[in-house]
C-alpha positions in Angstrom: 146.3 60.1 98.3 149.0 58.9 95.8 148.9 56.1 94.1 152.5 54.6 95.7 150.8 54.9 99.0 147.6 53.5 97.8 149.1 50.4 96.0 151.4 49.9 99.2 148.4 49.6 101.4 146.9 47.0 99.2 150.3 44.8 99.3 149.7 45.5 102.9 146.8 44.4 103.4 147.0 41.0 100.9 149.6 39.8 103.7 147.3 40.9 107.0 144.5 38.1 105.7 144.6 34.0 106.5 147.6 32.7 105.7 146.1 30.5 103.0 144.5 33.8 101.0 148.5 34.7 100.8 148.4 33.8 97.4 149.6 36.2 94.1 146.2 36.3 93.3 145.0 37.9 96.5 148.2 40.1 95.9 147.6 41.4 92.8 143.5 41.5 93.7 144.5 44.2 96.5 146.8 45.9 94.4 144.5 46.6 91.6 141.4 46.9 94.1 143.4 49.9 96.0 143.8 51.9 92.8 141.0 51.3 90.9 138.7 54.0 92.4 140.7 56.3 90.7 139.3 55.4 87.3 137.6 58.5 87.2 140.6 59.9 85.9 139.3 59.1 82.6 136.2 61.5 82.4 138.7 64.4 82.1 138.2 63.2 78.1 134.6 63.2 78.1 134.3 66.8 79.3 136.0 70.0 80.8 137.8 70.7 84.4 135.1 71.7 85.9 133.2 68.9 85.1 135.8 66.7 86.0 136.4 68.1 89.2 132.7 68.1 89.9 133.0 64.1 89.6 136.2 63.0 90.7 136.4 61.0 94.0 132.5 61.0 94.0 130.7 57.9 92.1 134.1 55.9 92.6 134.9 56.9 95.7 131.4 56.6 97.7 131.2 54.1 100.6 127.1 53.4 99.5 128.5 52.5 95.7 131.7 50.2 96.9 129.9 46.9 97.0 128.6 47.3 93.5 131.7 48.7 91.8 133.4 45.9 94.0 130.8 43.4 92.4 131.4 44.8 88.7 135.2 44.0 89.2 134.9 40.7 90.7 132.5 39.1 88.2 135.0 41.1 85.3 137.4 39.0 87.2 135.4 35.9 87.4 135.2 35.7 83.3 138.9 36.8 82.6 140.9 34.5 85.4 140.5 31.1 85.1 139.4 29.7 88.5 138.9 32.4 90.1 136.3 32.5 93.2 133.4 35.4 92.5 133.4 35.8 96.5 136.8 35.8 96.9 137.4 38.2 94.3 134.3 40.8 95.5 135.8 40.1 99.5 139.4 41.6 98.6 138.4 44.1 96.0 135.9 45.1 98.3 138.5 45.9 101.2 141.0 47.4 98.3 138.2 49.6 97.8 137.4 50.1 101.3 140.9 51.1 101.8 141.9 53.6 99.1 138.2 55.4 99.6 139.7 55.8 103.6 143.5 56.9 102.9 141.7 59.7 100.2 139.6 60.7 103.1 142.6 61.4 105.3 143.7 64.3 102.9 142.5 68.0 102.8 141.8 67.5 99.2 137.9 66.2 99.9 135.8 63.1 98.9 132.1 62.8 98.4 131.6 59.2 100.3 128.3 59.3 100.6 127.4 60.1 96.9 124.7 59.7 95.1 122.5 60.9 98.0 124.7 63.7 98.6 128.1 65.6 97.2 129.2 67.0 100.1 133.2 66.7 100.1 134.1 65.1 103.4 137.7 65.0 104.7 139.5 63.9 107.8 142.3 66.8 107.2 145.3 64.7 108.8 147.8 63.9 106.0 149.3 66.4 103.3 148.0 64.4 100.1 152.1 62.9 99.5 153.5 62.1 102.8 157.2 60.5 102.4 157.4 59.4 105.9 153.9 57.4 105.5 155.2 56.4 102.1 158.7 55.5 103.1 157.5 53.7 106.2 155.1 51.6 104.4 157.6 50.1 101.6 160.4 49.2 104.8 157.7 47.1 106.2 156.9 45.4 103.2 161.0 44.7 102.8 161.3 43.6 106.5 158.1 41.1 105.9 159.9 39.9 102.8 163.3 39.2 104.2 162.3 38.2 107.9 158.8 35.7 106.4 159.0 33.7 109.6 157.8 36.9 111.0 155.9 38.0 108.6 152.3 38.1 110.2 153.5 40.3 112.9 155.7 42.5 110.6 152.8 43.6 108.5 150.3 43.9 111.6 153.1 46.4 113.2 152.7 48.3 110.1 148.7 48.9 110.6 149.4 49.7 114.1 152.4 51.6 112.9 149.9 53.6 110.4 147.1 54.2 113.1 149.6 55.2 115.7 151.4 57.6 112.7 147.2 58.9 112.3 146.6 59.4 116.0 149.8 61.3 116.2 149.2 64.0 113.2 145.7 64.6 114.9 147.3 65.8 118.3 149.5 67.8 115.6 146.7 69.0 114.5 145.3 70.1 117.6 148.0 71.7 119.1 148.4 74.0 116.4 144.8 74.7 116.7 144.4 75.6 119.7 147.7 77.9 119.6 146.3 79.4 116.1 142.7 80.0 118.6 144.8 82.1 121.2 146.5 83.8 118.2 143.6 85.3 116.8 141.8 85.7 119.9 145.0 87.7 121.5 144.8 89.4 118.2 141.0 90.8 118.5 140.2 88.9 115.2 136.1 87.0 115.6 136.4 84.3 112.5 133.5 82.9 111.4 135.4 79.8 110.8 139.1 78.0 110.5 140.3 75.0 108.8 143.7 73.7 109.9 145.3 71.9 106.7 148.6 69.3 106.4 151.8 70.7 104.6 154.1 68.8 102.8 157.0 66.9 104.3 155.6 66.3 107.7 152.3 65.9 110.0 153.9 69.2 112.2 153.4 71.1 109.4 150.4 72.7 108.7 147.7 76.0 107.3 145.8 77.7 109.4 143.1 80.0 107.6 140.1 81.7 109.1 137.4 83.6 107.4 135.6 86.6 109.5 133.1 89.4 107.9 135.6 91.5 106.2 138.8 89.3 105.3 140.1 85.8 105.6 143.7 85.1 107.4 146.5 82.8 106.6 149.5 81.5 108.8 152.0 78.8 107.7 153.4 77.0 110.9 154.4 73.8 112.8 153.7 72.4 115.7 156.4 73.6 117.6 156.4 77.2 116.8 155.1 79.3 119.3 152.2 81.7 118.5 154.2 84.9 118.7 156.1 83.9 116.4 153.6 83.4 113.8 153.5 85.4 110.3 150.2 86.8 109.3 148.6 86.7 105.5 145.5 88.9 105.0 143.2 88.9 102.1 140.8 92.0 102.4 137.9 91.7 101.0 137.2 93.5 98.0 134.4 95.7 97.6 132.1 94.4 95.2 131.3 96.5 91.7 129.7 95.2 88.8 132.3 92.9 87.8 132.4 90.9 91.0 128.9 90.8 91.4 128.0 89.5 87.7 130.4 86.8 88.6 128.6 85.7 91.8 125.9 84.3 90.3 127.8 82.2 87.5 127.6 78.6 87.6 131.4 78.6 87.9 131.3 80.8 91.0 128.8 78.2 92.2 131.0 75.2 91.0 134.1 77.1 93.0 132.5 77.9 95.9 130.9 74.0 96.4 134.6 73.3 95.7 137.0 75.1 97.6 137.6 75.1 101.1 138.1 78.8 101.9 137.8 81.0 98.8 138.9 84.0 98.1 138.1 86.8 95.3 140.0 89.2 93.7 139.4 92.2 90.8 141.9 93.5 88.3 142.1 94.9 85.1 144.5 93.1 82.4 146.8 94.7 79.7 143.8 94.2 77.0 141.6 96.4 79.4 139.4 93.0 80.0 138.1 92.7 83.5 138.8 89.8 85.6 137.5 88.3 88.5 139.7 85.6 90.1 138.6 82.7 92.3 141.0 80.7 94.1 141.2 78.8 97.5 143.4 79.7 100.6 143.7 75.4 100.9 146.1 75.2 97.5 147.9 78.8 98.4 151.1 77.5 98.6 153.7 78.7 101.2 154.6 82.3 100.2 158.4 82.4 101.3 158.9 78.6 100.0 157.1 79.7 96.3 159.7 83.0 96.3 162.5 80.7 97.4 161.7 77.8 94.9 160.5 80.5 92.2 157.0 78.9 91.9 153.4 80.3 91.7 152.0 80.6 95.0 148.4 80.7 93.9 148.2 77.1 92.4 147.0 74.9 91.2 142.7 75.1 90.9 142.2 79.2 90.1 139.3 80.0 88.9 139.8 83.3 86.5 136.9 84.8 84.7 136.6 87.8 81.9 134.3 90.4 81.4 133.8 93.3 78.9 132.7 96.7 79.9 129.4 95.8 80.1 130.2 92.8 82.7 128.9 90.3 79.8 131.3 86.8 80.9 133.5 86.5 77.6 135.2 83.2 79.1 136.8 81.5 81.9 139.6 79.9 82.5 140.2 77.2 85.4 
């Protein structure tokens, strides 16, 4: 989730607790704590992009590590802020961190919530990473709470109820799309091994469906109210493996990509210099081709793994 929304959730949480805790100190503790897990962005300065992506949303986004992380931050606050109570600082720091992790978990990127026990990436696939309706609504609730101070508590709890209802509506929309897509693939005789249904920008009615079969992957960009008969199907045939595709398969880089990606596909081609290119990309991050053409942007972005081989299938370099 974007950091503006993280900040807003921290602000709302600071107003939802006991009245005697409605202080500026609690407000700022929750604002900081609701953003602090993203401090892992600093790791990009200590390794390459693959190293960073392996660690992003890992330890700092783990429910297991959260109490230790909160205790450390609370201890720093106690040392640096005069008169602060450690238990209060720990409580609200922990709440802020948990809120951050949860709001990242509802997006489709994947969060290692049980790290370091497992590096599996979990996701609820409910909300796109930037949701203007959710963010805008939180801003409105905070403004109303500030304007009508006598009813602030009710307004803030109204915001919390709104968020929960919004998540339920997102879930319902997703399951409608999943059911429609399942009927579509069944009617077209496409037997898939697995399906993912992921949120798309601008509204909880917009979704992307991708399925994987034994010899291809298929993708649909749709919305809740679109009839399956109007679906436009994109197909990604599985290329016959050659020596370069086989060589790529066993590289550490591709092993990482398969761990990171939700629906990885690949293609092979030669460039103008005669080098052999094997390119992996994730259907999760494919931009709707119609919108990509309209706005003149790349459809395959932002996470593409490109491996460059010489004629003997030796890896020359990779880009990610």
